[in-house]
N, C-alpha and C positions, 0 to 999 in steps of 0.2 A: 521424645527419647533420642539421646545422642547416638548417631550412627558412627561406629568406630572401625578403623582398620588397624589390626595388630601386625607389626612387622618384627619378627624375632626368628632366628634360625633354630631355636630349640622348641620342639613340639610341647614339651612339658611346661615351658615358660608361657607359651601361648595358651595352653589349657588352664594354667593357674590364673592368668589374666581374665580369661573367659568366665571362670567361676567367680572371681571377685566382682567383675562387672555385672554379673547376674544378681549380685547382692546390693548393688548401688541403687539407692532410692532418691537421693537428692544431689544431682539429677539422676534420672533413670538412664541406662545406657545399654547398648547391645553391640556385640561383635558381629558385623555383617560381612567381613572378609578378613582373610589372613594371608600373610606372605612370609616366605622364609629368607628372602634376600631383597636387595634394592631393585633388581630388575623386575622381579615379580610384583613388587609394590608399585613401581611406575606403570606397569601394564594395567593394574587395577585402577590406579589413579587417573589414567587416561580415559577409562570407560565410565568411571563413577566418581561422584563427589562424596566425601566423608566429612563429618563434623569435626573429627580429630583423628590424628594418627599417633598411636602408641608405638614408639620406635626404640628398638635397642641400638646402642652405639656400635657394638662390635658385631659386624655381619660379614659373611663370606663375600669376597669381591669388594664392591664399593661399600664403605661403611655408612653408619647412620648419619654421621655429620655431613657426608657428601650428599646423601639423599635429602637431608634437611635444607641444605643450600639450594638444591634444585627446586624444592617446594617453595622456598622463600622467594625465589626469583620468578615464579609463575605469575601470570596476570591476576589470578585470584588465589593467593597463598592459603593453604590449609593449615590450621593450628597443629603444632607438633608437641607432644609430651614425651620426653625421653624416659625410658625404663631400662636401667642398666645395673649390673652387678658391681660396677666400678664407679667410684665417685670422682676420680681424677679428671675425666673429660667434662665435668659439669660447667666450668666457666666457658669452655669452647662451645658447649651446647647453647648457652645463652647468647653467645656472639652470633649465632645463626637464628636468633629470635625465637627460641623455644618458649612455650608458655610455662613449662615446669620441668623439673628433673627429679625422677623418683629412683630410689635405689632398691634393689632386690635384697631380701624378700619384701615385696610391696605390701604395705598395710592398707586395709580397706579405707580407713579414715584419710590417709594421705592421697589415695587414689580419688576419693570423692572430692577432696579439696582441690586437686588438680582439674578435675572435670568442672567444678564450679567456676574456676578461673576461665576455662574455655567458654562456659555458658555466659559469663559476664561480658566477654569480649563482644559477642553478637556480630552480625554481618557487617556493621558499619563502624565498629569500634577501632580506634587507633591507639596502639601502644607507643610509649615514648621510644624514640630511636635509640639504638645502642650507644650512640654518642652522648645521650642525655641521661644515662643511668650508670650507677656503679653496680658491678656484679660482685656480691658479697656471699661467700660460702657461709652457711649458717645451719648447723646440725646436719640434717639429712637432705638439705635442699640448697639452692642458690637464690638469694634475695635480689631482685632487680629493684634497686633503690633509686628513684628519680633524683637527679641532682637538685631539683627545686625544693626537696624536703631536707636537704643537708644544711645545718646551721653552722657547724664548724668541724674541723678535723684536727686532731692532735696526735703528734708522734709520741708514743710511750713504749719504751723498750723496743721490741722487735716488730711491733704492730702499730697501726693507725687506729685511733678511736674515732669513728664517724658518728657524730651526734646529730640526731633529729629532735624535734620538739617532743617526741614520744618515747624515744629509747636510744641506746647506743649500740653500735656494731663494731666488731674487730675486723680489720682488713689488712692483709699484707700489702706492702707497697711503700712509697716514699712521698713526702709532701712536695718535693721538687717535681716529681712526675705529675702529680695532680695540678700543680700550679702552671706547668707548661701546657698540659692538655686543656685546661679550662681557665685561661687567664682572665676572662671577663666575669667568671663566677666566684673565684676565690682570691682573697687578698691575704698576703703574708703579713701577720701581725707580730710574730715572734719566731725565733728559729725553730720552735717546736709546734707551731700552730698556724692554721689557715682559717679565716672567717669567711662566711658567705657574704658577698657584697650586698645582696638583697636583704640580709638580716641585721645589718648595722643599725643600732639604736642610739647609743650614746657613748661618748669618750670622756672620761673624768679622772682627776687625780684621786689616788687612794692613799689612805694613811691609817696607822694604827690608832688605838684609843689614846696612846701617849703622845700622838702627834708625829710619829716617825713616818717620813715619806716612804711609800711603797710603790711609787711610780704610777704609771697610767694603766687604767683598766678599761676594757671594752665590754659594754653591755650589748646583748644580742636579743633579737625577738625570739620568743618561744622557749627560752631556757632561763633558769634562775641564776646560773653561775656566770661569772665574767671571765674574760681572757686577759692575761697580762700582755701589755704592748711594750715591746722593747724600744729603747731609744733609737736604734737603727731604723726601725719601721714606723716610728711615730709620724714622720712627715708624710709618708705615703698613705697612712690611715687618715690623717687630717685631710689630705687631698681627696680621698675617696668620699668623705662626708660632704665636702664642698661640691664635688661633681654630682652627687646624688641630689643635692638641692637644685 
């Protein structure tokens, strides 16, 4: 049974979580301590180890993000799951390596899903560092998508489409920013597309049935679609293939 510390300044919110946790079966969980602010929480954490801390973002005094940073920097960090009425701080929450981010009112299914993530971590598990993941807001949570799973990224309207072998995600940002942050992972192939260097499969001429030249197309591992390669980026794409060999 997971031993849980609930940190929330609202007694009703703590009571609601205690009731939900009593209904959790996979995995089973129990609230063994509660705190109304970060100071009380740290006093408890100095005396006792918990399997997970359910933490509100907005607390009197030091907020939940500050407390999460303190926990992250301890010799044996304890897993944190944020529980908040506000979705705005979700990306910041994952920057301090939170396991999950739940929005109030919390549903039992989402709570169990978060606890299952904690259970899978185990005492010796290591998550990808924040420099190796993309933080993508998706519905009522933030997905920590490992960069190793990204096949390509395309700019479409105001968003980026991040493509993996299994699905696509929408992300706010720019291709230029990703290329600067991860120059060894992503290769510019067109003004509107980056390809993962590790996913490069083949570069070939494309043409219509009537024989009309449609330029160069790049095939990538894990996805059926191809990416157009611009004349401007053709030389660097060819160089990337030679370097990989």
